Backbone bond lengths (Angstrom), bond angles and torsions (degrees), N, CA, C in turn:
res aa  C-N    CA-C-N  psi(-1)  N-CA   C-N-CA  omega(-1)  CA-C   N-CA-C  phi
1 M - - - 1.463 - - 1.582 106.99 -
2 D 1.260 116.92 123.89 1.448 119.37 176.24 1.441 119.98 -74.51
3 A 1.321 120.13 -25.66 1.387 125.57 -174.55 1.589 107.55 -76.19
4 V 1.401 112.79 145.20 1.420 118.63 -178.58 1.518 108.45 -108.60
5 N 1.283 121.04 128.85 1.472 125.62 177.99 1.605 106.61 -77.07
6 P 1.388 114.65 118.08 1.396 118.87 -168.86 1.566 110.98 -70.47
7 I 1.432 117.66 -21.52 1.398 119.33 -176.31 1.590 108.01 -77.64
8 L 1.253 113.23 -45.72 1.490 122.15 176.17 1.445 110.23 -62.71
9 A 1.264 123.60 -37.95 1.493 129.54 176.84 1.471 107.78 -60.65
10 H 1.337 116.67 -44.07 1.537 121.81 -175.03 1.490 107.34 -70.62
11 K 1.346 122.24 -42.40 1.409 121.86 178.64 1.414 110.94 -61.22
12 L 1.396 119.41 -41.90 1.416 122.45 -177.15 1.448 115.10 -77.09
13 G 1.235 117.51 -0.15 1.503 126.65 179.75 1.461 115.55 80.51
14 H 1.341 116.83 11.96 1.424 116.33 176.55 1.588 109.87 -99.65
15 S 1.331 112.34 153.65 1.455 114.47 178.42 1.558 108.77 -126.05
16 Q 1.442 112.85 150.10 1.462 119.21 -174.40 1.562 108.60 -69.62
17 P 1.386 117.13 139.07 1.416 119.07 173.83 1.442 109.96 -61.23
18 V 1.348 114.45 140.28 1.446 121.79 175.47 1.491 112.40 -68.42
19 A 1.358 117.13 164.92 1.421 119.95 -174.01 1.475 114.84 -59.82
20 S 1.360 118.79 -37.82 1.459 124.51 176.53 1.523 113.65 -60.66
21 E 1.370 115.85 -36.42 1.338 119.57 178.85 1.628 114.30 -69.33
22 Q 1.440 108.22 -36.58 1.349 114.23 -178.06 1.605 110.92 -71.82
23 A 1.317 117.41 -34.72 1.466 124.84 175.88 1.569 106.25 -66.11
24 E 1.347 119.21 -40.31 1.551 117.76 -172.60 1.603 100.57 -71.69
25 S 1.359 121.11 -39.90 1.413 115.97 -178.31 1.509 115.62 -59.25
26 A 1.426 110.04 -38.73 1.506 113.90 -174.58 1.511 112.02 -72.53
27 T 1.328 117.08 -16.57 1.505 122.30 177.67 1.542 110.09 -108.38
28 S 1.160 121.16 14.83 1.495 121.91 -178.20 1.560 111.14 -75.99
29 P 1.226 117.05 141.33 1.567 120.22 -175.97 1.566 107.91 -52.66
30 T 1.321 122.49 -43.96 1.404 121.07 -178.69 1.550 114.75 -61.41
31 R 1.440 116.50 -40.88 1.370 118.76 178.39 1.517 109.39 -71.24
32 Q 1.323 121.14 -43.51 1.445 118.69 174.89 1.456 116.56 -56.74
33 M 1.407 114.70 -42.62 1.419 117.84 177.12 1.567 116.19 -65.53
34 R 1.345 112.40 -33.72 1.490 116.21 177.41 1.524 111.05 -63.85
35 R 1.395 114.53 -44.95 1.420 121.08 -175.13 1.580 108.43 -63.84
36 A 1.438 111.79 -51.38 1.409 112.90 179.56 1.505 118.71 -63.65
37 L 1.275 117.96 -37.68 1.480 123.64 -178.82 1.476 109.59 -64.16
38 G 1.349 120.53 -43.93 1.386 122.11 -176.67 1.534 107.46 -65.04
39 R 1.250 121.71 -47.53 1.477 120.40 -179.30 1.475 115.81 -64.55
40 A 1.427 115.22 -36.79 1.455 121.31 179.15 1.479 110.42 -64.46
41 A 1.276 115.80 -47.97 1.535 115.93 -176.18 1.447 115.14 -66.95
42 D 1.405 115.75 -37.89 1.460 122.27 173.42 1.538 106.88 -56.56
43 N 1.425 116.00 -62.98 1.480 122.45 -168.80 1.434 112.34 -56.71
44 A 1.440 114.02 -37.77 1.527 116.86 -169.22 1.586 109.55 -79.85
45 V 1.305 117.13 -51.00 1.474 124.39 -167.24 1.522 113.78 -130.15
46 G 1.456 118.02 -1.41 1.362 115.04 -177.25 1.585 116.74 77.84
47 L 1.293 117.18 18.97 1.464 125.29 -170.26 1.522 108.23 -96.64
48 S 1.361 114.99 132.82 1.442 113.55 174.30 1.716 108.19 -89.92
49 A 1.301 110.50 124.07 1.506 114.57 -173.65 1.546 108.80 -141.61
50 S 1.334 114.15 145.07 1.477 118.49 179.38 1.494 104.88 -139.84
51 V 1.381 114.30 161.01 1.469 119.73 176.27 1.469 114.53 -89.98
52 L 1.235 120.00 123.95 1.429 129.76 171.64 1.546 114.86 -79.54
53 G 1.192 117.09 -39.26 1.430 125.21 -174.95 1.541 113.86 -172.59
54 I 1.333 114.16 151.06 1.414 119.78 -179.29 1.524 109.23 -140.03
55 S 1.427 116.54 130.54 1.456 116.11 171.42 1.508 110.63 -121.09
56 E 1.327 117.24 162.22 1.566 120.02 178.19 1.393 106.14 -136.21
57 E 1.354 113.78 148.17 1.462 123.98 178.71 1.563 110.38 -161.86
58 A 1.355 112.74 161.56 1.473 117.00 -176.73 1.601 102.70 -108.50
59 M 1.352 112.49 136.94 1.522 120.10 174.99 1.534 107.46 -143.07
60 D 1.391 111.20 150.10 1.465 114.74 174.00 1.483 108.64 -86.42
61 A 1.290 119.68 165.15 1.449 129.63 -174.06 1.530 108.54 -55.06
62 E 1.265 116.82 -46.03 1.561 119.58 -176.65 1.454 112.52 -64.43
63 S 1.361 118.42 -42.23 1.491 124.24 -179.36 1.502 108.76 -70.46
64 L 1.386 117.08 -32.82 1.425 115.45 -178.37 1.496 114.54 -72.43
65 I 1.387 114.36 -29.15 1.516 116.92 179.41 1.529 104.34 -84.72
66 A 1.411 124.41 -44.16 1.462 121.47 179.35 1.528 116.82 -61.14
67 D 1.371 115.97 -37.51 1.490 122.33 -167.81 1.630 108.03 -102.62
68 G 1.369 117.26 -1.69 1.404 121.40 -173.51 1.508 111.38 -64.67
69 P 1.274 123.01 168.02 1.491 126.58 176.51 1.448 113.61 -75.21
70 D 1.335 117.05 137.06 1.484 121.07 173.82 1.498 112.29 -85.12
71 G 1.282 111.51 148.85 1.500 115.21 174.88 1.464 117.91 74.99
72 W 1.358 121.62 16.12 1.462 128.54 175.50 1.443 112.96 -101.63
73 I 1.357 118.86 148.56 1.390 125.63 167.10 1.503 111.73 -48.76
74 V 1.394 113.35 126.62 1.487 117.97 179.35 1.552 107.42 -119.01
75 L 1.454 111.31 120.78 1.471 114.80 -179.31 1.631 103.59 -119.82
76 G 1.198 121.55 131.03 1.460 125.50 177.56 1.535 110.31 -85.25
77 L 1.356 115.28 141.60 1.431 118.66 177.65 1.626 105.98 -123.47
78 R 1.279 106.46 141.64 1.584 110.07 -173.63 1.481 106.10 -151.49
79 T 1.385 117.02 137.44 1.409 122.60 172.59 1.543 109.90 -92.69
80 G 1.302 111.31 160.88 1.542 115.04 -173.79 1.542 116.29 -62.59
81 D 1.404 115.42 -20.79 1.466 113.91 -173.19 1.570 105.92 -105.09
82 A 1.330 117.20 2.86 1.613 115.61 -175.71 1.512 108.37 -88.17
83 A 1.360 114.11 148.90 1.303 124.06 -178.92 1.661 110.45 -75.47
84 G 1.262 111.23 -30.10 1.533 117.11 -178.18 1.468 108.81 -141.01
85 L 1.439 113.15 -164.09 1.536 115.71 177.68 1.519 110.38 -68.03
86 S 1.238 117.55 136.78 1.520 123.28 179.71 1.586 108.80 -115.48
87 G 1.312 113.25 12.81 1.452 114.07 179.02 1.533 110.35 -173.88
88 L 1.343 119.20 166.32 1.451 129.06 175.66 1.500 109.55 -138.16
89 F 1.422 114.23 145.97 1.395 122.59 173.66 1.461 105.79 -128.59
90 L 1.305 116.39 111.52 1.501 124.90 -175.49 1.612 110.47 -111.17
91 M 1.321 115.19 140.16 1.444 122.70 175.42 1.452 111.24 -135.14
92 D 1.386 112.82 136.55 1.546 114.18 -175.70 1.616 105.07 -82.09
93 Q 1.358 109.37 176.78 1.456 116.45 -175.22 1.550 115.08 -64.54
94 P 1.363 121.43 -40.56 1.541 115.55 171.43 1.417 116.50 -56.14
95 L 1.285 120.57 -41.15 1.538 121.50 -175.61 1.549 100.81 -74.49
96 R 1.305 124.80 -41.93 1.402 121.03 175.28 1.487 115.17 -54.32
97 S 1.236 114.33 -49.03 1.532 122.78 177.07 1.529 109.50 -54.77
98 A 1.254 118.91 -47.66 1.452 120.52 -173.03 1.650 108.63 -66.26
99 L 1.264 114.05 -40.13 1.520 122.89 -177.71 1.548 105.15 -63.69
100 I 1.330 116.44 -46.90 1.503 121.58 -179.61 1.483 106.10 -62.41
101 E 1.339 119.77 -58.32 1.464 122.55 -175.01 1.597 113.28 -54.31
102 M 1.224 118.11 -40.11 1.413 119.26 177.77 1.462 115.19 -66.04
103 Q 1.442 115.70 -33.94 1.441 116.61 173.01 1.486 121.90 -80.86
104 T 1.349 116.60 -19.05 1.433 121.90 178.32 1.553 111.98 -100.18
105 M 1.278 118.40 -34.89 1.448 121.93 -171.59 1.602 113.14 -119.89
106 G 1.253 111.55 -21.96 1.520 116.37 176.48 1.567 110.72 87.89
107 S 1.251 116.30 -3.64 1.553 117.76 177.13 1.531 107.33 -151.91
108 L 1.420 108.02 164.61 1.464 116.64 -174.58 1.600 110.19 -84.53
109 L 1.267 121.03 141.68 1.389 126.43 172.88 1.522 110.23 -84.58
110 P 1.372 114.30 160.06 1.565 112.96 174.74 1.537 107.51 -60.10
111 L 1.360 113.08 157.63 1.439 125.03 179.46 1.543 110.72 -59.97
112 A 1.291 116.76 125.36 1.479 122.14 178.92 1.432 109.03 -85.80
113 E 1.343 121.93 147.42 1.429 125.35 178.63 1.529 112.48 -75.60
114 T 1.188 114.34 -32.11 1.562 120.72 176.59 1.469 106.49 -126.26
115 Q 1.313 113.60 142.89 1.517 122.94 171.51 1.492 118.11 -103.88
116 R 1.309 115.25 137.88 1.503 118.81 -177.49 1.496 107.47 -70.90
117 A 1.369 114.32 167.45 1.471 124.43 175.13 1.520 110.98 -64.00
118 V 1.278 120.28 147.85 1.413 123.29 174.11 1.570 109.47 -71.49
119 T 1.329 113.10 140.93 1.466 117.49 167.71 1.446 110.96 -120.91
120 R 1.378 109.97 167.31 1.467 119.00 179.58 1.559 116.54 -57.82
121 T 1.460 113.60 -35.96 1.445 121.17 174.49 1.529 107.78 -58.90
122 D 1.413 115.59 -47.23 1.503 117.17 178.60 1.444 107.10 -52.16
123 A 1.329 122.36 -49.73 1.420 123.90 -172.37 1.500 113.11 -60.33
124 V 1.337 113.08 -47.25 1.501 117.96 174.83 1.537 113.79 -54.49
125 M 1.222 115.68 -41.68 1.502 123.58 -172.64 1.520 107.62 -73.50
126 T 1.352 124.53 -25.15 1.355 130.16 176.39 1.578 115.59 -79.14
127 V 1.379 113.36 -23.04 1.519 121.10 -178.94 1.583 108.78 -51.50
128 P 1.233 125.96 -46.56 1.478 123.04 -171.94 1.521 109.11 -59.52
129 F 1.405 118.22 -45.66 1.479 121.39 -179.54 1.468 108.81 -61.62
130 A 1.423 117.83 -49.28 1.458 117.87 179.01 1.524 116.17 -54.74
131 A 1.421 111.73 -42.86 1.467 120.79 -177.43 1.475 106.02 -62.98
132 N 1.396 119.30 -44.77 1.426 121.96 -176.20 1.588 111.73 -64.89
133 L 1.346 114.66 -40.26 1.408 119.78 179.44 1.542 114.35 -64.98
134 L 1.362 118.81 -35.75 1.430 122.50 -178.99 1.515 104.94 -72.38
135 A 1.371 120.81 -40.15 1.431 120.71 176.20 1.422 115.11 -55.94
136 E 1.403 111.40 -49.08 1.583 118.66 -177.65 1.490 107.29 -66.48
137 L 1.309 126.72 -37.02 1.414 128.72 178.54 1.590 108.72 -61.11
138 G 1.408 110.11 -43.95 1.503 114.12 177.29 1.569 111.23 -60.93
139 E 1.399 115.87 -35.23 1.430 114.44 179.89 1.605 114.71 -73.45
140 V 1.234 114.70 -24.72 1.421 110.65 179.05 1.606 108.08 -103.93
141 E 1.287 115.57 14.05 1.568 122.85 166.15 1.538 104.24 67.90
142 F 1.162 124.04 41.19 1.561 132.04 -178.87 1.572 96.58 -69.89
143 G 1.359 114.94 133.90 1.484 122.10 177.29 1.512 122.15 69.88
144 T 1.372 118.86 1.12 1.400 120.50 -173.56 1.643 103.21 -74.25
145 P 1.303 116.21 156.99 1.569 127.20 -3.48 1.511 114.51 -89.67
146 D 1.365 123.10 14.48 1.368 124.52 -175.08 1.561 111.95 -83.40
147 F 1.360 112.58 -26.51 1.477 119.48 -175.28 1.555 112.72 -128.95
148 N 1.233 120.63 147.88 1.465 126.72 163.06 1.497 109.74 -113.02
149 M 1.235 121.54 96.27 1.359 125.67 -169.02 1.601 110.17 -60.19
150 A 1.281 117.31 -30.81 1.401 119.87 -174.06 1.527 112.57 -88.16
151 A 1.246 118.44 4.28 1.597 124.58 -175.06 1.436 109.69 -92.52
152 Y 1.324 117.84 -3.54 1.588 115.68 -176.31 1.469 117.43 -94.35
153 D 1.350 117.95 137.97 1.438 121.78 169.58 1.584 102.30 -83.54
154 I 1.355 112.59 150.15 1.492 121.43 -176.95 1.510 114.38 -128.65
155 G 1.264 119.94 141.02 1.548 123.33 176.61 1.579 110.73 -160.42
156 P 1.226 111.22 162.27 1.481 119.20 179.50 1.440 108.96 -68.85
157 V 1.371 117.37 148.86 1.460 126.52 169.26 1.584 109.49 -131.00
158 E 1.252 116.88 142.88 1.422 120.40 -170.32 1.546 109.11 -60.24
159 N 1.298 119.92 -50.34 1.409 120.62 176.87 1.625 107.87 -163.71
160 L 1.249 111.73 -174.23 1.573 116.50 -173.70 1.507 109.19 -66.37
161 R 1.272 115.44 -40.80 1.502 118.84 -174.87 1.608 107.52 -66.58
162 T 1.317 119.25 -36.42 1.455 116.48 178.94 1.537 110.30 -71.80
163 A 1.467 113.80 -35.05 1.365 114.88 176.49 1.483 117.88 -65.31
164 G 1.376 115.13 -27.28 1.550 123.91 178.82 1.547 107.46 -67.62
165 L 1.421 121.14 -26.17 1.387 122.83 179.88 1.560 113.26 -64.11
166 V 1.235 114.63 -34.64 1.478 124.57 -171.23 1.570 112.55 -114.41
167 M 1.277 115.39 4.21 1.501 114.60 175.36 1.497 115.67 -77.05
168 M 1.289 117.87 141.34 1.434 119.95 168.75 1.569 114.24 -71.79
169 Q 1.271 111.78 139.99 1.405 121.40 178.00 1.453 114.84 -67.32
170 G 1.355 121.90 157.32 1.490 128.17 176.81 1.394 108.85 123.60
171 Q 1.356 110.31 -167.66 1.450 123.66 -176.23 1.547 109.66 -88.77
172 Y 1.380 116.48 142.00 1.308 122.14 177.84 1.554 112.53 -122.71
173 R 1.282 116.80 144.90 1.512 121.93 174.55 1.523 106.93 -90.22
174 V 1.344 124.38 123.19 1.393 122.08 -173.93 1.582 108.42 -122.56
175 W 1.344 117.73 125.68 1.335 121.98 174.56 1.467 110.37 -114.99
176 R 1.394 115.96 126.73 1.486 125.93 179.07 1.510 108.87 -105.76
177 V 1.272 119.20 123.83 1.414 124.76 -172.85 1.540 108.93 -122.54
178 T 1.389 115.31 126.54 1.455 123.85 172.22 1.583 106.45 -86.88
179 V 1.317 118.54 133.72 1.407 121.43 -174.60 1.548 113.07 -123.83
180 Q 1.261 119.26 130.13 1.477 120.51 170.55 1.501 110.54 -89.98
181 L 1.396 117.73 130.85 1.338 123.48 -168.97 1.562 112.23 -111.20
182 G 1.211 113.51 121.69 1.640 118.49 173.88 1.535 109.03 73.05
183 G 1.276 121.62 15.43 1.449 115.81 -179.09 1.555 120.99 76.45
184 G 1.351 111.51 -0.15 1.534 118.78 -175.34 1.561 109.33 -103.55
185 E 1.324 106.25 -145.35 1.437 117.50 176.41 1.494 118.55 -89.28
186 A 1.356 115.64 -12.37 1.339 121.60 177.74 1.541 116.10 -65.02
187 Q 1.329 118.37 131.75 1.443 123.50 179.14 1.436 115.08 -132.03
188 G 1.375 121.83 150.86 1.372 127.34 -177.69 1.476 109.56 -138.69
189 E 1.362 114.39 169.50 1.396 112.32 175.91 1.542 106.63 -138.57
190 M 1.324 119.28 156.34 1.494 128.46 176.93 1.508 105.02 -143.03
191 M 1.404 109.98 158.16 1.365 125.51 179.05 1.494 110.31 -132.24
192 I 1.290 118.29 132.63 1.469 124.57 174.76 1.493 108.85 -125.14
193 A 1.306 112.77 112.04 1.472 127.40 -176.98 1.490 110.00 -108.29
194 L 1.377 121.32 120.41 1.472 124.20 -176.32 1.454 107.84 -138.52
195 R 1.334 113.38 141.76 1.481 125.37 176.67 1.498 105.96 -91.67
196 P 1.437 122.86 126.64 1.364 115.06 179.75 1.517 118.13 -54.58
197 Q 1.389 115.01 138.38 1.551 113.63 -169.78 1.510 109.25 -68.21
198 S 1.298 119.08 -23.80 1.493 114.45 176.90 1.562 113.86 -57.47
199 D 1.285 112.90 -25.89 1.445 117.78 174.86 1.453 123.47 -80.84
200 N 1.458 109.16 -14.56 1.478 116.47 -177.73 1.481 116.89 -73.34
201 A 1.399 114.18 -18.84 1.472 115.38 -175.67 1.571 104.59 -65.84
202 P 1.426 109.06 141.77 1.510 116.31 175.67 1.498 114.01 -64.71
203 Q 1.397 113.06 132.96 1.479 117.79 179.95 1.591 107.80 -70.54
204 P 1.324 119.77 140.01 1.363 124.31 174.42 1.465 113.02 -59.97
205 V 1.379 124.54 136.89 1.369 124.93 -178.92 1.602 110.16 -103.85
206 E 1.264 118.52 118.92 1.397 121.54 -175.93 1.562 111.99 -59.63
207 D 1.254 114.82 136.72 1.504 122.23 168.90 1.585 109.06 57.00
208 S 1.414 113.21 39.53 1.457 117.18 179.73 1.488 116.56 -68.24
209 N 1.396 116.16 -30.36 1.364 118.76 172.88 1.578 117.82 -61.79
210 A 1.441 111.56 -40.24 1.467 115.66 175.20 1.498 113.42 -64.16
211 W 1.279 118.70 -39.98 1.392 126.01 172.02 1.456 115.77 -52.29
212 S 1.303 115.86 -44.90 1.562 120.48 -179.66 1.375 109.38 -72.32
213 T 1.319 118.40 -34.35 1.568 120.54 177.86 1.459 108.49 -69.92
214 N 1.297 125.88 -46.58 1.407 123.22 -177.58 1.604 109.44 -68.45
215 L 1.276 120.87 -34.38 1.448 122.09 179.44 1.642 104.59 -66.89
216 R 1.291 116.30 -47.74 1.510 117.99 178.68 1.602 109.05 -55.45
217 D 1.322 115.33 -48.35 1.415 116.16 -173.47 1.626 111.50 -66.70
218 A 1.276 114.19 -32.43 1.494 118.17 174.09 1.476 112.57 -67.50
219 L 1.261 115.05 -42.57 1.498 118.64 -176.69 1.564 114.53 -69.98
220 D 1.438 112.47 -28.16 1.410 116.73 -176.20 1.556 112.10 -59.46
221 D 1.321 118.00 -28.02 1.482 121.82 179.22 1.421 113.28 -98.24
222 A 1.279 120.82 -0.92 1.460 124.59 -176.69 1.654 109.48 -71.51
223 P 1.341 117.11 133.77 1.409 113.62 176.96 1.577 114.80 -75.51
224 A 1.334 110.80 146.74 1.421 119.71 -178.69 1.557 112.20 -134.87
225 D 1.359 114.86 119.17 1.475 116.66 -174.70 1.625 104.29 -92.27
226 L 1.307 116.97 131.17 1.423 129.24 173.00 1.440 110.60 -116.89
227 D 1.435 116.75 147.23 1.419 125.10 171.87 1.468 107.69 -115.67
228 A 1.422 109.98 138.33 1.492 119.15 174.65 1.534 106.45 -100.89
229 V 1.374 112.44 114.42 1.482 120.31 -175.62 1.463 106.05 -107.62
230 L 1.378 122.07 115.96 1.430 128.31 -179.36 1.588 108.51 -83.17
231 S 1.357 114.86 -43.99 1.489 120.10 -177.31 1.449 108.72 -159.73
232 K 1.274 117.16 156.12 1.491 126.11 172.16 1.538 107.12 -128.52
233 M 1.384 116.49 145.17 1.424 118.68 173.27 1.625 108.69 -151.96
234 T 1.174 111.59 167.21 1.520 119.84 -178.81 1.518 110.19 -120.17
235 L 1.254 117.91 125.71 1.489 122.84 -171.99 1.578 104.02 -132.88
236 P 1.293 113.23 152.37 1.471 118.18 173.72 1.481 109.15 -70.88
237 I 1.285 112.12 149.17 1.577 117.69 179.98 1.468 115.23 -56.43
238 G 1.419 116.58 -36.71 1.385 118.79 173.27 1.569 116.77 -54.45
239 K 1.330 116.48 -45.42 1.395 120.56 -177.02 1.600 106.74 -67.76
240 I 1.246 120.52 -34.64 1.430 127.74 -176.94 1.547 109.06 -65.79
241 D 1.324 115.24 -43.87 1.472 124.66 177.56 1.569 109.50 -63.86
242 A 1.353 115.72 -31.33 1.412 116.07 -179.17 1.494 119.58 -85.41
243 F 1.421 113.87 5.85 1.384 120.82 177.87 1.564 111.70 -56.82
244 E 1.375 116.13 137.27 1.529 122.04 -179.53 1.531 105.69 -126.62
245 V 1.369 113.24 152.51 1.481 124.81 177.71 1.568 104.93 -59.14
246 G 1.344 123.71 126.33 1.303 128.24 175.19 1.539 113.65 90.85
247 Q 1.327 119.14 -4.98 1.321 123.09 176.14 1.611 113.34 -67.43
248 V 1.272 118.76 136.15 1.432 123.32 -177.47 1.523 110.41 -98.85
249 V 1.288 114.18 126.71 1.573 121.08 178.40 1.556 109.78 -107.24
250 Q 1.297 115.86 122.40 1.336 123.26 -177.40 1.505 110.99 -76.85
251 L 1.372 116.62 130.56 1.415 123.26 -178.20 1.574 105.70 -111.32
252 A 1.324 115.48 91.78 1.520 119.77 -170.74 1.478 104.68 -69.91
253 G 1.387 113.96 137.55 1.385 121.95 176.92 1.537 122.72 67.41
254 T 1.479 112.84 7.04 1.405 122.00 179.89 1.464 110.04 -92.14
255 T 1.374 121.94 139.26 1.483 124.38 179.27 1.510 101.21 -135.01
256 V 1.440 114.53 178.10 1.415 121.02 -176.63 1.643 104.27 -68.85
257 G 1.232 115.80 -13.55 1.625 115.56 -173.99 1.486 107.76 -100.42
258 S 1.414 118.27 17.48 1.411 116.19 -179.09 1.529 110.67 -100.79
259 V 1.259 122.71 16.41 1.459 122.40 -178.73 1.415 116.35 -73.27
260 T 1.413 120.74 137.01 1.421 120.90 178.62 1.537 108.05 -128.44
261 L 1.239 118.40 124.32 1.475 119.48 174.01 1.436 112.63 -89.47
262 T 1.388 110.23 130.87 1.479 119.24 -176.10 1.410 109.84 -120.29
263 G 1.354 115.45 155.58 1.499 118.19 176.72 1.554 109.58 -96.22
264 P 1.419 117.64 -179.53 1.415 125.35 -179.06 1.486 114.78 -34.08
265 G 1.397 107.59 -54.52 1.555 116.34 -175.28 1.463 113.54 -80.84
266 G 1.237 121.42 11.22 1.458 122.03 -175.35 1.493 122.81 76.47
267 E 1.413 110.28 6.38 1.444 115.47 172.25 1.544 117.51 -71.12
268 K 1.294 113.43 142.61 1.621 112.90 -178.20 1.455 108.07 -78.99
269 V 1.307 109.94 135.60 1.500 121.50 179.26 1.503 114.42 -105.38
270 A 1.377 111.53 -38.99 1.439 116.56 -174.58 1.560 109.57 -169.72
271 T 1.361 116.77 159.90 1.414 121.41 172.80 1.414 107.43 -107.98
272 A 1.501 116.39 140.87 1.453 119.81 -177.24 1.533 107.46 -139.31
273 R 1.442 108.99 174.20 1.413 119.63 179.02 1.457 112.06 -115.48
274 L 1.400 123.97 131.08 1.313 125.78 -178.40 1.587 115.41 -76.03
275 G 1.332 117.59 136.48 1.340 117.02 178.55 1.569 111.09 -162.90
276 Q 1.369 119.73 -147.25 1.424 116.78 174.63 1.451 110.31 -153.04
277 V 1.445 117.48 156.29 1.369 121.07 -178.44 1.498 104.68 -137.64
278 A 1.390 118.26 124.75 1.472 119.49 178.02 1.534 110.80 58.54
279 G 1.285 119.14 35.57 1.395 119.53 179.27 1.495 116.47 80.25
280 K 1.285 115.90 -2.03 1.576 118.22 177.69 1.509 111.08 -111.47
281 R 1.248 106.53 150.75 1.589 113.51 179.95 1.548 109.95 -64.92
282 A 1.303 117.83 140.37 1.453 120.71 -175.37 1.563 103.30 -152.44
283 V 1.304 113.06 164.57 1.515 122.26 172.37 1.541 107.77 -125.23
284 R 1.261 114.06 149.43 1.393 123.32 175.50 1.587 110.39 -110.59
285 I 1.301 115.28 121.61 1.446 120.20 178.69 1.368 119.87 -63.27
286 E 1.285 121.79 114.17 1.410 121.29 -172.67 1.586 115.88 -96.90
287 D 1.446 114.77 -31.86 1.391 120.00 -177.11 1.591 103.41 -155.02
288 A 1.374 113.35 111.33 1.418 117.56 176.77 1.572 109.12 -156.54
289 Q 1.218 118.30 133.30 1.469 119.79 176.74 1.594 105.36 -152.12
290 V 1.354 119.08 99.11 1.450 119.01 179.86 1.595 105.67 -125.03
291 D 1.283 110.86 107.74 1.474 115.97 -176.63 1.625 102.49 -108.24
292 M 1.413 104.91 137.14 1.471 111.68 167.70 1.522 117.82 -73.38
293 Q 1.250 119.17 145.74 1.516 124.69 -170.60 1.556 103.38 -128.19
294 D 1.328 115.93 163.45 1.424 121.83 168.97 1.551 114.75 -59.08
295 A 1.447 109.87 -47.42 1.426 117.48 178.79 1.565 108.01 -79.40
296 P 1.447 116.11 165.21 1.464 112.62 174.34 1.411 117.97 -55.14
297 P 1.345 124.01 126.39 1.440 121.90 -173.29 1.569 112.73 -70.45
298 K 1.336 110.95 144.22 1.403 120.36 179.75 1.587 102.37 -120.03
299 L 1.302 115.31 117.80 1.520 122.69 174.67 1.449 110.84 -69.41
300 A 1.405 117.06 121.16 1.355 117.51 172.61 1.442 116.49 -70.95
301 P 1.366 122.80 150.01 1.392 121.14 -177.97 1.603 108.19 -56.97
302 V 1.326 111.90 131.37 1.513 113.40 176.66 1.438 111.51 -79.98
303 Q 1.426 118.81 139.11 1.409 123.47 -177.00 1.494 106.37 -67.93
304 Q 1.293 117.22 138.20 1.477 122.58 176.95 1.471 106.91 -63.87
305 F 1.315 118.70 139.18 1.575 126.04 171.78 1.444 106.51 -87.33
306 V 1.500 114.28 121.51 1.447 117.34 -176.99 1.561 105.93 -119.34
307 E 1.291 114.10 124.62 1.434 123.05 173.34 1.597 108.54 -72.09
308 T 1.265 113.38 132.30 1.498 113.73 173.43 1.361 111.42 -95.56
309 A 1.392 118.10 161.71 1.441 122.42 -175.32 1.514 114.76 -62.13
310 K 1.397 111.08 -25.60 1.527 115.73 -177.49 1.494 115.50 -80.43
311 E 1.429 123.28 -7.44 1.311 126.01 -174.86 1.512 110.10 -60.66
312 P 1.359 115.86 129.00 1.548 117.67 175.60 1.566 115.73 -58.67
313 N 1.264 115.40 156.90 1.406 115.59 179.39 1.495 111.41 -69.76
314 P 1.385 122.33 153.18 1.405 124.71 -176.76 1.465 110.87 -60.69
315 T 1.315 118.15 151.02 1.479 122.59 176.08 1.611 108.41 -94.42
316 S 1.303 110.62 170.88 1.379 109.26 179.33 1.591 116.09 -64.23
317 S 1.235 117.12 -20.88 1.469 122.61 175.41 1.532 110.47 -67.95
318 D 1.337 120.02 -21.69 1.447 124.02 177.30 1.431 112.72 -87.81
319 L 1.320 123.68 -6.88 1.367 123.58 -174.19 1.568 109.05 -87.04
320 V 1.340 119.45 159.46 1.382 125.32 179.97 1.443 114.17 -99.08
321 D 1.257 116.23 129.20 1.567 119.01 179.20 1.662 101.18 -78.34
322 S 1.381 110.56 137.21 1.470 114.94 178.43 1.475 104.93 -86.84
């Protein structure tokens, strides 16, 4: 029975908590975590789990990576407007094993004396639990107003060292939670480290327009080598060795409009048509649009130029002088 008899409490020397104390208890991090964890473990893998203890501390990104636990599952957390990882979700081997066993066998195995190394498959299989837990923590407003737990994208990371390469610098709030697994003696641990979202907003760059203008001006005069590719084919080495001067190689399906201009890395820049100008070989650009952007440019895939069956035969001006 949860209700307390006020008369018996008075005789025993106990007093009822006031309303403010009850409200504080209902919104305490421990109670919020306990509520969210139980629901997430059950919804994700059908596991009965409860919170045995929770601690909270502040750490910078460098200390978090250097002093973090080895051999744990590492999941990266990122918000949509962040340049890199803005959080980590770590799970130890016993918790990892419990989540895997519930998904593969539907029950927990006896505690093993030694735990095997973590694999990427393990990390992928723990993502549903972590995602459910973050969603449930968002529902109970855990960490508000500095954090919105439900706003993070989540994905596996190879290890802490790899995570450190893409983590945003700054202070992180770290929660370390001890979890009872399956209602028995098995216990596991997890860590959630988050950078306050108020720090995730990109800092304004002074005189960014001038920087872009200067970069554009500098690149306008930079040399660029392009290759005009009429056709590509694959031949056995024996046929290539048998090539002779004057031999004609048939290019099936190739026309004067089949030219592709490619950059140094082989990326397609434009489609073109083969012709001549003043007796010299030339190409006429048919489709090209490369615009400089403030962000590193990504060339969109160039639409393939297709000759229709109704296209007239090439004139003498289109032919190439040997």
